[in-house]
Z-matrix of the N, CA and C atoms (Angstrom, degrees):
N
C 1 1.454
C 2 1.533 1 111.46
N 3 1.322 2 116.14 1 -40.39
C 4 1.459 3 120.71 2 179.92
C 5 1.529 4 110.31 3 -65.94
N 6 1.326 5 115.82 4 -36.67
C 7 1.462 6 120.49 5 179.72
C 8 1.529 7 110.49 6 -64.81
N 9 1.321 8 118.12 7 -39.36
C 10 1.462 9 121.85 8 177.99
C 11 1.522 10 110.90 9 -63.74
N 12 1.315 11 116.53 10 -40.76
C 13 1.466 12 120.44 11 179.07
C 14 1.523 13 110.77 12 -63.91
N 15 1.318 14 116.50 13 -39.70
C 16 1.461 15 120.12 14 178.38
C 17 1.517 16 111.10 15 -65.26
N 18 1.326 17 116.77 16 -40.36
C 19 1.457 18 120.79 17 179.42
C 20 1.519 19 110.49 18 -65.51
N 21 1.330 20 117.11 19 -46.16
C 22 1.469 21 121.12 20 178.75
C 23 1.520 22 110.18 21 -62.26
N 24 1.314 23 117.40 22 -44.26
C 25 1.462 24 121.45 23 178.66
C 26 1.526 25 110.79 24 -61.37
N 27 1.329 26 117.17 25 -42.24
C 28 1.470 27 120.82 26 179.27
C 29 1.521 28 111.45 27 -64.59
N 30 1.322 29 116.90 28 -40.72
C 31 1.467 30 120.77 29 178.54
C 32 1.523 31 110.42 30 -64.06
N 33 1.320 32 116.83 31 -42.10
C 34 1.470 33 120.52 32 178.76
C 35 1.526 34 110.78 33 -62.57
N 36 1.304 35 117.76 34 -43.38
C 37 1.471 36 121.82 35 178.87
C 38 1.525 37 110.75 36 -62.53
N 39 1.326 38 117.56 37 -43.39
C 40 1.471 39 121.19 38 178.77
C 41 1.519 40 110.44 39 -62.69
N 42 1.332 41 118.06 40 -42.75
C 43 1.463 42 121.20 41 179.08
C 44 1.530 43 111.87 42 -63.91
N 45 1.308 44 117.03 43 -39.40
C 46 1.476 45 120.52 44 177.60
C 47 1.525 46 110.16 45 -64.57
N 48 1.321 47 116.89 46 -43.32
C 49 1.466 48 120.26 47 178.91
C 50 1.528 49 110.63 48 -64.14
N 51 1.344 50 116.97 49 -41.08
C 52 1.463 51 119.86 50 177.18
C 53 1.524 52 111.86 51 -63.18
N 54 1.322 53 116.87 52 -39.65
C 55 1.465 54 120.58 53 178.99
C 56 1.528 55 110.64 54 -64.79
N 57 1.317 56 116.96 55 -41.63
C 58 1.462 57 120.71 56 -176.81
C 59 1.529 58 112.90 57 -76.32
N 60 1.329 59 117.82 58 -38.18
C 61 1.458 60 120.65 59 -172.76
C 62 1.532 61 114.28 60 -110.95
N 63 1.320 62 118.26 61 -4.69
C 64 1.454 63 120.96 62 178.19
C 65 1.515 64 110.36 63 -107.17
N 66 1.313 65 116.43 64 151.03
C 67 1.453 66 119.98 65 178.92
C 68 1.519 67 111.07 66 -156.29
N 69 1.321 68 114.78 67 168.50
C 70 1.455 69 122.09 68 176.48
C 71 1.520 70 106.89 69 -124.60
N 72 1.314 71 116.13 70 132.47
C 73 1.459 72 118.39 71 175.07
C 74 1.511 73 109.77 72 -127.40
N 75 1.320 74 114.69 73 150.57
C 76 1.454 75 121.68 74 178.41
C 77 1.516 76 107.98 75 -100.72
N 78 1.328 77 115.55 76 124.34
C 79 1.454 78 120.88 77 179.32
C 80 1.527 79 109.22 78 -60.61
N 81 1.324 80 116.75 79 131.71
C 82 1.465 81 119.83 80 -174.90
C 83 1.526 82 113.36 81 -75.28
N 84 1.318 83 118.49 82 -13.24
C 85 1.459 84 119.86 83 -179.98
C 86 1.525 85 112.40 84 -100.15
N 87 1.328 86 117.28 85 -47.73
C 88 1.457 87 120.55 86 -172.81
C 89 1.531 88 113.61 87 -107.17
N 90 1.317 89 118.26 88 -1.30
C 91 1.465 90 124.52 89 -179.95
C 92 1.524 91 112.69 90 58.39
N 93 1.323 92 117.43 91 29.99
C 94 1.460 93 121.61 92 173.67
C 95 1.522 94 107.90 93 -87.53
N 96 1.317 95 116.58 94 151.62
C 97 1.453 96 120.61 95 -179.24
C 98 1.523 97 109.73 96 -104.07
N 99 1.311 98 115.33 97 140.29
C 100 1.457 99 122.91 98 -178.44
C 101 1.517 100 110.00 99 -129.86
N 102 1.334 101 116.30 100 141.17
C 103 1.458 102 121.43 101 168.69
C 104 1.524 103 106.44 102 -88.30
N 105 1.327 104 117.60 103 139.55
C 106 1.454 105 119.15 104 178.15
C 107 1.517 106 110.71 105 -144.35
N 108 1.314 107 115.22 106 160.32
C 109 1.464 108 122.16 107 176.23
C 110 1.518 109 107.31 108 -101.29
N 111 1.335 110 115.16 109 124.14
C 112 1.464 111 121.08 110 -177.24
C 113 1.528 112 110.53 111 -75.98
N 114 1.311 113 115.10 112 155.62
C 115 1.464 114 120.07 113 -179.90
C 116 1.524 115 112.30 114 -82.48
N 117 1.340 116 117.57 115 -13.89
C 118 1.460 117 122.13 116 175.46
C 119 1.528 118 107.97 117 -151.47
N 120 1.329 119 117.93 118 158.13
C 121 1.463 120 119.49 119 -175.69
C 122 1.527 121 112.78 120 -70.28
N 123 1.324 122 114.69 121 145.04
C 124 1.457 123 122.05 122 176.85
C 125 1.519 124 108.16 123 -159.36
N 126 1.339 125 117.28 124 144.36
C 127 1.453 126 120.33 125 177.85
C 128 1.521 127 112.27 126 -78.18
N 129 1.322 128 117.63 127 -15.75
C 130 1.463 129 120.58 128 177.74
C 131 1.526 130 108.35 129 -72.64
N 132 1.348 131 115.69 130 133.11
C 133 1.454 132 120.58 131 -175.93
C 134 1.523 133 112.60 132 -111.42
N 135 1.328 134 118.49 133 -37.29
C 136 1.457 135 121.84 134 -175.44
C 137 1.527 136 110.05 135 -105.30
N 138 1.324 137 116.76 136 126.96
C 139 1.453 138 122.50 137 -178.38
C 140 1.521 139 109.82 138 -123.61
N 141 1.313 140 116.34 139 137.86
C 142 1.457 141 121.60 140 175.23
C 143 1.522 142 108.57 141 -145.40
N 144 1.324 143 115.07 142 159.81
C 145 1.458 144 120.37 143 -179.70
C 146 1.522 145 108.94 144 -104.06
N 147 1.341 146 118.37 145 112.43
C 148 1.462 147 119.62 146 177.23
C 149 1.532 148 111.74 147 -65.94
N 150 1.294 149 116.90 148 -24.06
C 151 1.460 150 121.41 149 179.78
C 152 1.522 151 110.92 150 -72.49
N 153 1.327 152 116.05 151 -36.55
C 154 1.462 153 119.76 152 -176.80
C 155 1.513 154 110.49 153 61.15
N 156 1.316 155 116.91 154 -135.11
C 157 1.456 156 121.31 155 179.54
C 158 1.533 157 111.71 156 -101.46
N 159 1.330 158 116.91 157 14.00
C 160 1.467 159 119.94 158 -179.75
C 161 1.528 160 110.15 159 -78.09
N 162 1.302 161 116.14 160 173.22
C 163 1.464 162 121.88 161 179.25
C 164 1.525 163 111.82 162 -96.06
N 165 1.327 164 117.10 163 17.84
C 166 1.459 165 121.82 164 -178.73
C 167 1.534 166 110.32 165 -64.32
N 168 1.308 167 116.73 166 140.42
C 169 1.461 168 121.10 167 176.74
C 170 1.521 169 109.22 168 -99.55
N 171 1.321 170 115.92 169 167.21
C 172 1.465 171 121.68 170 179.48
C 173 1.526 172 110.44 171 -59.55
N 174 1.308 173 117.53 172 -37.29
C 175 1.465 174 121.14 173 -177.32
C 176 1.535 175 112.04 174 -65.16
N 177 1.324 176 117.79 175 -25.67
C 178 1.460 177 121.71 176 -178.44
C 179 1.527 178 112.98 177 -85.89
N 180 1.315 179 117.84 178 -4.92
C 181 1.466 180 121.60 179 -176.40
C 182 1.523 181 111.42 180 -92.10
N 183 1.342 182 114.93 181 156.70
C 184 1.469 183 120.06 182 173.00
C 185 1.533 184 108.53 183 -72.71
N 186 1.317 185 116.95 184 171.00
C 187 1.468 186 120.57 185 -177.93
C 188 1.528 187 111.70 186 -61.28
N 189 1.328 188 117.49 187 -42.85
C 190 1.472 189 120.11 188 178.21
C 191 1.518 190 111.30 189 -63.88
N 192 1.319 191 117.36 190 -42.19
C 193 1.464 192 120.69 191 178.52
C 194 1.523 193 111.28 192 -64.21
N 195 1.333 194 116.49 193 -38.33
C 196 1.471 195 119.72 194 177.53
C 197 1.522 196 110.92 195 -61.24
N 198 1.343 197 116.39 196 -46.02
C 199 1.465 198 120.05 197 -179.78
C 200 1.525 199 111.01 198 -61.66
N 201 1.340 200 116.42 199 -44.64
C 202 1.466 201 120.22 200 -180.00
C 203 1.525 202 111.29 201 -63.51
N 204 1.325 203 116.99 202 -42.21
C 205 1.464 204 120.30 203 -178.88
C 206 1.521 205 111.32 204 -66.97
N 207 1.318 206 117.15 205 -40.56
C 208 1.466 207 120.57 206 178.99
C 209 1.529 208 110.43 207 -64.27
N 210 1.340 209 116.95 208 -43.89
C 211 1.467 210 119.92 209 177.81
C 212 1.530 211 111.20 210 -64.99
N 213 1.324 212 116.96 211 -40.61
C 214 1.465 213 120.96 212 177.65
C 215 1.527 214 109.83 213 -59.73
N 216 1.316 215 116.66 214 -48.75
C 217 1.471 216 120.17 215 -179.52
C 218 1.529 217 111.12 216 -62.81
N 219 1.331 218 116.22 217 -40.48
C 220 1.460 219 120.62 218 -176.64
C 221 1.523 220 112.34 219 -68.44
N 222 1.318 221 117.80 220 -45.08
C 223 1.460 222 120.36 221 -173.61
C 224 1.524 223 113.63 222 -91.70
N 225 1.306 224 118.26 223 -41.87
C 226 1.467 225 120.02 224 -173.71
C 227 1.519 226 111.49 225 -74.77
N 228 1.313 227 118.06 226 -40.25
C 229 1.470 228 119.26 227 -178.53
C 230 1.525 229 112.37 228 -73.41
N 231 1.330 230 117.74 229 -19.30
C 232 1.463 231 119.95 230 179.45
C 233 1.532 232 111.51 231 -110.88
N 234 1.334 233 117.11 232 23.58
C 235 1.469 234 121.27 233 -177.94
C 236 1.527 235 110.13 234 -65.17
N 237 1.323 236 114.98 235 152.38
C 238 1.458 237 120.51 236 -178.92
C 239 1.528 238 112.35 237 -89.21
N 240 1.343 239 116.72 238 -34.71
C 241 1.445 240 121.61 239 -177.07
C 242 1.515 241 107.78 240 -158.48
N 243 1.321 242 117.83 241 143.20
C 244 1.464 243 119.59 242 176.85
C 245 1.519 244 110.17 243 -150.45
N 246 1.332 245 115.37 244 153.29
C 247 1.453 246 121.21 245 173.96
C 248 1.524 247 108.99 246 -151.84
N 249 1.321 248 115.33 247 149.55
C 250 1.458 249 121.58 248 -176.15
C 251 1.515 250 110.68 249 -71.46
N 252 1.342 251 116.11 250 136.46
C 253 1.453 252 119.39 251 178.98
C 254 1.519 253 112.95 252 -111.39
N 255 1.336 254 118.47 253 -29.83
C 256 1.462 255 122.61 254 172.54
C 257 1.484 256 110.70 255 -169.77
């Protein structure tokens, strides 16, 4: 019984670490999805660039688009490791 509790506890800890330090981002050019390891913990898991490959500036974006673009730039450009998932 104690062994089962340790296994469940270990699985929960691994899932929490994956949630905090793992993420998925969508490539802004080819729309491919990549799993990546974040450089700092965050509860946000999915990142995309509202700008894409356009010449739009931050000032031309809505507030939600600005937040998404800033998070995309902050986490995706400073990622530690990434690989394509689909």
